[in-house]
N, C-alpha and C positions, 0 to 999 in steps of 0.2 A: 651626343657622343660621337667622336670621329673614329672611324675604323679604316685600316689599311689591309687590303687583300692581296696576297701574293700567290696566285694559282700555279705559277710555273716552277717546276722543280728543275734542279740542275740537269743539264744535257737534254732538255726537251727542245721541241721545235719552236718555242716561244709563240705558240698560237693555241687557242682553245675555243671550242664552240659548244655551248651548253644551253639547254632549254630549262627555264626556271618558272616556278609558280610561287608567288608570294604576295603579301599585302603591304602594309607600311614598312618602311625601312628607316634606320637612322641615317643621318648625313654622314657620308664617308668619302674617301678618296682612294685612288688606285695608283700604283706605280707601273702602269701600262696604258695603252690605248684601249678603249672599249667602244664597240659598235653595238648599240641596243636596238632590237627590232621588236615592236609590240605585236604579239600574235592574237591575244584575246584580252578583253577587259579595257577599262579606262582608269587613268591615274593622273594625279597632279604631280608633275616632275619638276623639281627645282634644281637648276644647274648654275652654280656660281651666283646665287641670289636671284636668278631670273626664273619665274614660274611659268610653266606651260601645261596645257592639257594634252596628253598623248593617248591615242586610240589605235586600234588595229590598222596596220599598214604604215604607221609612222616609224621612222628610225632616225637615229642621231649618233653623233660621236662625242665621247667624253675623253678629254685630254688627261695626261698625267696630272696628278695633284689637284684636279678639279673636283670640288665638293658637290655632291649631288645626293638626292634622296627622292623616294616615292611616297605618295599618300594616296590611298585608295578609299572609295566610299565604304562606310561601315559594313562589315561582313562580306566585302567583295575582295577579289584577288585579281591580279593580272598575270598573264602568261607571256613570257618574252624570251627571245634568244639573246644571249650575251656572246658576242664574238670578241674575244680578248686577244690582243696581240701586241708585241713590241715592234717598233719600227725596224729593228735589225732583222726581223723575219723576212721582210721584203728584200733587204740588202744589208750586208754587214756595215757598209759605209754610213748607214743611218743609225748606228748604235747610240750616238749622242743626242738624237732627236727626242724631244719630249712633247711636241705638239703636232697635231694632225697636219696643220698647214705647212709644217717644215718638210714634209715628205713629198709635197705635191709637185715640186720641180725636179724630182729625181728622174733620171733618164728612163727608168722603167714605167713611169707614170705620166711624164710630161704631157700636158694637155694643150693642144693648139700652139705649142712653142712660145707661150707667153707666161709671164708671172701670174699666178692665181691669187686672187683676193678672196679668201674663204671666210664668209661671215661666221663669227662665233655663235654658238648655240643654235645653229641651223637645224631645223627639223624637216626631214624629207618625207615624202609620201610615195609609197610603192604602188603606183597606179595599176600595173598589170600583174603584180605578184612575181616579177622576174628576180627581184632582189631576194625575196624569201626563198625562191627555188635555189639560188646560188648558195645561200646560207645553209639550207638543208643538205645540199650536195656536199658542202664543206664538212658538215657534221658527220655525214656518212663516211667520207674519206678519212676523217680524223679518227673515227671509231674503228674502221677496218684496217687502216694503215698498210695498205697494199704497196708494193714497190712503186715509188714515184709519187706517193701521196702528198709529200710536202710541196713538191713542185706544182701539183694540181691545186693545193690549197692556196699557194702564192698566186697562181693565175686567177683563181676565182676572187681572191681578195682584191687584186688589182682591177679586175673587171667591175667589182662593186664600186670601187673608188671612182673609176672613170665614168660609169653610168651615173653616179651621184653628181659628179662635176657637170655632166650634161644638163642636169636638172636646174642648175643655178647659172648656166651660161645662156647668152642670148639665143633664142630659137633659130635665128638665121645664121648662127655660127660667127657673127661679127664680134668685134672687140671694141672696147672703148679707147684703145691705144691708137695713136697716130699711125697711119700706114707706114711711114718711114721708120718709126720705132719698131714696128713689127718686122720690117725687113731687116733691120739691124739685129734684132734678137734671133731671127732665123739664121742669119749669117754666123752669129756667134755659136749657136747650137750645132750648126753643120761644119764650121771651119775654125773652131777654137784652136785647133792644133797647128794652124798656119800663121804666117806673119800678118795677122789681121790688124788693120789700123783704121781709126776713125776717119783719117784724111782720105784714104782710098775709098772707103764706103761713102763718104760725103760726095766725092767726085762721081761715083756711080749713081747716086740718088739726086745729083744736081742741087745740093745744098752746101752752104758754107760749113766748114768744120765746127766753127764756134756755135752756129745756130743748131746744128744737129746735136752737138754736145749738150747744150742747154735743154733741148727738147727731150733727149734721152734721159737726162737726170731728172727732169721735172716729172716724167711719166713713169719711170721705174723706181725712183728714189735712190738710185745709185749712178755713179759715173760710169761711162763706157769702160774705162780702164779697170775699175773695181769689179764690174760685172763679168768682164772677160777673165780676169784673174780668178774669180770664184769658180767660174765654169771649168777652167783648166785644173784647178786644185781638186774640184769635185771628181773629175775624171781620173786624176792621178790617184785619188783614194781608191777608186774602183780597181785600178790596175795594181795597186799595192796589195790589195787584199785578195784579188782573184787571179793573179798571174805570178809567175816566178821570175819576172823581169827585174833587172837591176835598177836602182834608183836613177842612175844617169840615163838609162834608156827610157825610162818612164818620163823623165823630165823632157826629153826630146819629143816623145810621142804626144805630149800635151801642149807643145809649143814653146818650150824653153830650151834655147841652144846652150845657155850657160847654167851649169849645175848650181852654182852659188845663188844665182837669181831665183831659181826654182826653190831651193831650200829656204831662202829668206821669205818668199811669198807663201810657202807652205806653213812656215812657223807663224807668220802674221795671222793667217786665217784659222789654222788648226791648233795653234798654241803648243805645238810640239814638233819634233823633227819627223821626216818621212819614215826613217828607220824605227823610231820609237812608236809611231802610230801603227806601223805594220806589226811590230812585236806585241803591242798592247791588244790589238784587235784579233790577232791570231790566237 
């Protein structure tokens, strides 16, 4: 039997930290992201048909609409923390995200300035207990709700995400991307608002534009033009929701001298106009 749980009431901060004790559960899904941390006991956890044994110190992410369930040994229970949150808690521009990997390139989280390949059904291990301490701190802040508690919850959540990404990244900090592609990505992240062109970058890197274009597309899965356009629109969304600037000024701030070109690019990616996006998410 499938169940849907909706723990967030209207006008809440879209985040909840709770400690649970239970045995077997039915298969169910959620309309939010769930970080599960096993505190005590052992269970068989099935996520999207893949079964794993989870023990104290293990933690994992469950996406929207992902079916999962627990089975414990006869007469046994597990104790776990459920850290439930919607992506928009991190930033309102993430309101339409329904998968954990979709939030990893957000400007508040961006890790090493490269696209993150996050393996599904990853089970982490908290070697030193630092993740548990962060979760317990979040539980305390959420219960006490002192001034600024939401901001502290957001900071702790982002720290958990970044610490977790460190666990699946190469220990020497290297990447599997070609150094030239990394250099182009860094330029896009730093200078997306300027008249950035692949031709100019290829001259700086001493490669032909055609070769650099093929290399970038092969390693990122997107053309330089599309990647740059998405970065500009991502940052325009942030400005639309967090400032009182006019659409034309925002277009210029993210690298579009022509308003119509900006509006066309925005609609292609967001499937709505800047004004409608702003109104809907406010």
